[in-house]
Structures are given as C-alpha cells and as structure tokens.
C-alpha positions as YAML, in Angstrom:
chain: A
units: angstrom
residues:
- id: 1
  name: MET
  ca: [105.92, 87.71, 70.79]
- id: 2
  name: ASN
  ca: [108.91, 85.69, 70.90]
- id: 3
  name: LEU
  ca: [109.52, 83.88, 74.52]
- id: 4
  name: ARG
  ca: [112.47, 85.90, 75.66]
- id: 5
  name: THR
  ca: [110.12, 89.31, 75.06]
- id: 6
  name: PHE
  ca: [107.48, 87.17, 77.00]
- id: 7
  name: GLN
  ca: [109.76, 86.33, 80.15]
- id: 8
  name: ALA
  ca: [111.07, 89.78, 80.09]
- id: 9
  name: THR
  ca: [107.53, 91.39, 80.66]
- id: 10
  name: VAL
  ca: [106.98, 88.91, 83.29]
- id: 11
  name: ALA
  ca: [110.71, 89.83, 84.95]
- id: 12
  name: ALA
  ca: [109.55, 93.54, 84.31]
- id: 13
  name: GLY
  ca: [106.20, 92.94, 85.97]
- id: 14
  name: PHE
  ca: [107.79, 91.09, 88.96]
- id: 15
  name: ILE
  ca: [110.51, 94.09, 89.86]
- id: 16
  name: ALA
  ca: [107.72, 96.91, 89.51]
- id: 17
  name: CYS
  ca: [105.82, 94.75, 91.82]
- id: 18
  name: LEU
  ca: [108.36, 94.36, 94.21]
- id: 19
  name: VAL
  ca: [109.64, 98.38, 93.87]
- id: 20
  name: TRP
  ca: [105.62, 98.99, 94.42]
- id: 21
  name: TRP
  ca: [105.57, 96.70, 97.66]
- id: 22
  name: LEU
  ca: [109.06, 97.89, 99.03]
- id: 23
  name: LEU
  ca: [108.29, 101.81, 98.21]
- id: 24
  name: PRO
  ca: [106.40, 102.59, 102.21]
- id: 25
  name: TYR
  ca: [109.71, 101.34, 103.54]
- id: 26
  name: VAL
  ca: [112.00, 103.61, 101.89]
- id: 27
  name: GLY
  ca: [110.37, 106.44, 102.84]
- id: 28
  name: TRP
  ca: [111.65, 109.44, 100.09]
- id: 29
  name: THR
  ca: [108.02, 109.17, 98.74]
- id: 30
  name: VAL
  ca: [106.84, 110.74, 102.15]
- id: 31
  name: ASN
  ca: [106.76, 114.24, 103.16]
- id: 32
  name: PRO
  ca: [105.56, 115.36, 106.71]
- id: 33
  name: LEU
  ca: [102.52, 116.30, 105.78]
- id: 34
  name: THR
  ca: [102.03, 113.10, 103.31]
- id: 35
  name: ALA
  ca: [103.08, 110.96, 106.43]
- id: 36
  name: GLU
  ca: [100.38, 112.60, 108.34]
- id: 37
  name: ALA
  ca: [97.94, 111.35, 105.14]
- id: 38
  name: LEU
  ca: [99.05, 108.09, 105.43]
- id: 39
  name: GLN
  ca: [98.15, 107.52, 108.75]
- id: 40
  name: PHE
  ca: [94.53, 107.11, 107.95]
- id: 41
  name: ALA
  ca: [95.33, 104.25, 105.37]
- id: 42
  name: GLY
  ca: [93.53, 100.97, 106.14]
- id: 43
  name: ALA
  ca: [90.90, 103.10, 108.49]
- id: 44
  name: GLY
  ca: [87.63, 101.06, 108.31]
- id: 45
  name: ALA
  ca: [89.34, 97.71, 107.53]
- id: 46
  name: ILE
  ca: [87.91, 94.89, 108.27]
- id: 47
  name: ASP
  ca: [89.86, 93.12, 111.17]
- id: 48
  name: GLY
  ca: [92.34, 90.70, 110.01]
- id: 49
  name: ALA
  ca: [92.50, 92.00, 106.55]
- id: 50
  name: LEU
  ca: [95.79, 94.16, 107.00]
- id: 51
  name: HIS
  ca: [97.48, 91.47, 108.64]
- id: 52
  name: PRO
  ca: [100.99, 90.88, 107.58]
- id: 53
  name: ALA
  ca: [100.50, 87.38, 107.28]
- id: 54
  name: TRP
  ca: [98.53, 88.26, 103.93]
- id: 55
  name: PHE
  ca: [101.33, 90.84, 102.74]
- id: 56
  name: ILE
  ca: [103.84, 87.43, 103.03]
- id: 57
  name: ALA
  ca: [101.64, 84.96, 101.78]
- id: 58
  name: PHE
  ca: [100.77, 86.97, 98.20]
- id: 59
  name: LEU
  ca: [104.63, 87.53, 98.21]
- id: 60
  name: ILE
  ca: [105.30, 83.93, 98.36]
- id: 61
  name: ALA
  ca: [102.58, 83.37, 95.71]
- id: 62
  name: ARG
  ca: [103.92, 85.91, 93.07]
- id: 63
  name: ILE
  ca: [107.45, 84.52, 93.48]
- id: 64
  name: ILE
  ca: [106.13, 81.19, 93.24]
- id: 65
  name: ALA
  ca: [104.06, 82.24, 90.22]
- id: 66
  name: THR
  ca: [106.71, 84.07, 88.54]
- id: 67
  name: ILE
  ca: [108.93, 81.07, 88.59]
- id: 68
  name: GLY
  ca: [106.43, 79.12, 86.75]
- id: 69
  name: MET
  ca: [105.67, 81.46, 84.33]
- id: 70
  name: LEU
  ca: [109.43, 82.26, 83.50]
- id: 71
  name: LEU
  ca: [109.66, 78.21, 83.08]
- id: 72
  name: PHE
  ca: [106.02, 78.00, 81.36]
- id: 73
  name: PHE
  ca: [104.76, 75.57, 83.68]
- id: 74
  name: LYS
  ca: [101.23, 75.52, 83.68]
- id: 75
  name: TRP
  ca: [100.82, 75.80, 87.35]
- id: 76
  name: GLY
  ca: [102.49, 79.04, 87.38]
- id: 77
  name: ARG
  ca: [100.41, 80.98, 84.63]
- id: 78
  name: LEU
  ca: [97.09, 79.38, 87.07]
- id: 79
  name: LEU
  ca: [98.72, 80.58, 89.94]
- id: 80
  name: PHE
  ca: [99.35, 84.00, 88.37]
- id: 81
  name: ALA
  ca: [95.70, 84.39, 87.56]
- id: 82
  name: VAL
  ca: [94.45, 83.28, 91.03]
- id: 83
  name: TRP
  ca: [97.06, 85.68, 92.45]
- id: 84
  name: LEU
  ca: [95.48, 88.62, 90.65]
- id: 85
  name: LEU
  ca: [92.08, 87.71, 91.07]
- id: 86
  name: ALA
  ca: [92.46, 87.34, 95.12]
- id: 87
  name: GLY
  ca: [93.59, 90.95, 94.88]
- id: 88
  name: PHE
  ca: [90.02, 92.09, 94.48]
- id: 89
  name: PRO
  ca: [88.28, 90.86, 97.61]
- id: 90
  name: LEU
  ca: [91.00, 91.86, 99.70]
- id: 91
  name: GLY
  ca: [91.04, 95.23, 97.90]
- id: 92
  name: LEU
  ca: [87.55, 95.67, 98.97]
- id: 93
  name: VAL
  ca: [88.01, 94.79, 103.05]
- id: 94
  name: SER
  ca: [91.24, 96.80, 103.62]
- id: 95
  name: GLY
  ca: [89.71, 100.23, 104.06]
- id: 96
  name: VAL
  ca: [90.96, 103.72, 103.09]
- id: 97
  name: TYR
  ca: [93.81, 103.57, 100.75]
- id: 98
  name: VAL
  ca: [95.74, 106.55, 101.10]
- id: 99
  name: SER
  ca: [99.13, 106.84, 98.55]
- id: 100
  name: PRO
  ca: [101.69, 109.43, 97.35]
- id: 101
  name: ALA
  ca: [101.42, 110.07, 93.55]
- id: 102
  name: ILE
  ca: [104.98, 107.82, 93.08]
- id: 103
  name: ASP
  ca: [103.08, 105.05, 94.56]
- id: 104
  name: SER
  ca: [100.20, 105.22, 92.46]
- id: 105
  name: THR
  ca: [102.14, 105.39, 89.55]
- id: 106
  name: ILE
  ca: [104.41, 102.66, 89.99]
- id: 107
  name: GLY
  ca: [101.26, 100.67, 90.94]
- id: 108
  name: TYR
  ca: [99.24, 101.53, 87.80]
- id: 109
  name: LEU
  ca: [102.61, 99.93, 85.74]
- id: 110
  name: THR
  ca: [102.45, 97.24, 87.78]
- id: 111
  name: SER
  ca: [98.71, 96.42, 87.12]
- id: 112
  name: LEU
  ca: [99.25, 97.10, 83.30]
- id: 113
  name: LEU
  ca: [102.37, 94.62, 83.31]
- id: 114
  name: ASP
  ca: [100.26, 92.40, 84.84]
- id: 115
  name: GLY
  ca: [97.33, 92.51, 82.58]
- id: 116
  name: VAL
  ca: [99.85, 92.10, 79.85]
- id: 117
  name: VAL
  ca: [101.57, 89.34, 81.29]
- id: 118
  name: LEU
  ca: [97.89, 87.60, 81.71]
- id: 119
  name: ALA
  ca: [96.75, 88.16, 78.18]
- id: 120
  name: LEU
  ca: [99.58, 86.95, 76.67]
- id: 121
  name: ALA
  ca: [99.83, 83.85, 78.80]
- id: 122
  name: TYR
  ca: [96.10, 83.01, 77.93]
- id: 123
  name: PHE
  ca: [95.46, 84.50, 74.39]
- id: 124
  name: SER
  ca: [98.88, 84.94, 72.26]
- id: 125
  name: PRO
  ca: [101.36, 82.42, 70.89]
- id: 126
  name: VAL
  ca: [103.18, 82.10, 73.71]
- id: 127
  name: SER
  ca: [100.23, 80.21, 75.09]
- id: 128
  name: VAL
  ca: [101.27, 77.37, 74.03]
- id: 129
  name: LEU
  ca: [104.48, 77.06, 75.69]
- id: 130
  name: PHE
  ca: [102.41, 76.15, 78.86]
- id: 131
  name: ARG
  ca: [101.21, 72.96, 77.18]
- id: 132
  name: SER
  ca: [102.80, 70.07, 79.12]
- id: 133
  name: ASP
  ca: [103.88, 68.43, 75.56]
- id: 134
  name: GLN
  ca: [106.06, 71.50, 74.51]
- id: 135
  name: PRO
  ca: [109.48, 71.60, 75.71]
- id: 136
  name: ARG
  ca: [110.43, 74.30, 78.39]
- id: 137
  name: ALA
  ca: [112.83, 77.60, 78.65]
...
C-alpha cells in the first residue's frame, strides 16, 4: 500500500462516518412506521449518555484525528485509536439502538473502513511514516 492509497482510505472512512452521523437529519431514510420505531432510540440510556456535547466532542476528535492521520502525525494515529476505543463504553450506556437498514449498512461500512485504517496505521509499511524522523506528506 502506498501513501496516497492510505490517505484515500482515511478520507473515505471520514466521509462514510460523516454521512452516517448526518443520516438521521436527512429524513429520506425514514417512513412513518420507521419514524414511530425511532421514538424508542435511546430508551434505557444512562442519564447524560446521549447529550449532544458527547456527539460534538466525538465529531471534533474525529476531525482532528483525521487531519493528523492524513499528515502522518503520531498524535493523529493515537487520537484515532483512542476515538475508536472511546465508542465502546459510550455504546454500552446509550440504551436501545434503533436504525433503518441504510443507517446500519453505512455504519457497518464505516466500522470496516475504520478498522482497516487502524490496522494499516499500526501494522503495515505505512506505519513507519508516523515516526517523527520521517518526512510527512
């Protein structure tokens, strides 16, 4: 894998993530029956787990991590890994998850791309570009 392919994969993962996060606000994925089911999303969540501040913080962290990864900064790679891992405990306290099929499909694609990016950033020849003694893109 070369440098540009890695950067394209990082960018594709970011775009897929952004589309996934914005889908609920588009409305075209929801018919009346699905809209009724979506009323139960978040039921049983721990207080504060679904506060908009969490989502804003996750979005800002993702943007910063993506920029760091595209420029091959070590902190970008670390922030990306921390960002991915931080989603696990938040998911455990967020209550019921209800999603239309397109939402699940794009979420799955996003997860796959994020996993590929993380694996390439740490375990491929691209990983040497994250060392401080190497030139950056």
